[in-house]
Phi, psi and omega in degrees: 000323184293329182272356182284148177297158182301315179300321180294321178299320181295316181296312181297317178298322178296321179297312180297326179288326183292330184299305179295328178296316179297317179298320180295318179298318179293330183280338185301312181301319180290325178296314180295323177297318178299321178296319182292322187269350182306317179296345184254010181300321178293328178294317178296317178299320180297323178293319179294329181271000178081011178280155183249131174238168178302140181306328181298326179291319178294323178294322178295320178295322178296319178298321180294330182268004188296339183270008182296138180277165183292344179257016177249079187300322182296314180293324178296317180291325177295320178293320177299321181297309183290331175295317178299318182294336180264354193286322186051046176067019175292119187302320183294317180292320179295320177297320177297318179297318181296318178298319180296316184289330175293319174299320179298319180288332175294327178279322183223082187293348179256015180288104185293326176298317182294319179298315181294322177296319178300320178297319178297317179296316180295328175297320179291327179290309178192132184306323182289338181292335187275351184298308180297323179297314179296324176302313179294317183299316178292327182286322183298314182206081187297332184249033173280099188285341180295325180258006186300313182298317180297311182293320182292325177294323176293320178298320178294318179299322183271000189314315182296339185259348185288141173279174187299322183295315181290322176302316181298324179295317179290316180300322182294349180266348186298307182296314176302323178292320178296325184272013180300332179296340177282346180273320187205158180275350187245345185245133178211145175249013184295326181292333175296322176290323177301318180297327179296334185289353183276348180237154180296319177297319178297320179294324176296318177298317179295316180301319179293323181291326181264001181301131180082004181233074188296321181295314180293323178296320178297317179295321180294316179297323177295319178299316178300315180299316181293320179295319178296320179294322180289334181283344182280000000 
């Protein structure tokens, strides 16, 4: 560099200077988007956890996420989520949400939240539409425990329409979810199984999952009895 002519030094220096400037310019839109959506982070979490807030709050969160670019899969799927939560089965809003989540999956095809959301949207469109989606969702990340409760509730809802392969994928998660207490003292998915027991489809899924495991089934039934007694 010391032996290079002055014009060459200027050009090389300009190139090196342009790189951080270009990176900063590219980062500004995402930074501003992050600032806008920060107040709504809890709203997005509530949607992922299946909690319900007033539709107006979800619409405000959707407006805050409106500037997400096509290569920001996480923000696109988050906007699709809050739109779904505000839709109340409105066909136009659900169609918009589906388009957004498909764009999100094009950017991040292994996004388990986006896959599960797509399955939920397809369930709202028509129960048979969600079968192929659930097949993909279980295949992409079968042991993603963060979305396990959400996916299993969808599998139970779709139970009459699922083919044998998708049923087997859902059934195969029942025992691992029941045995979460063996992994850690603080994390458990047992309450997700408890929630399945409230519907006939969910009970069918549970019966298939505990089939041939009499000891675990006995413990599960005792757990259900205790949870029901504590709820009174």
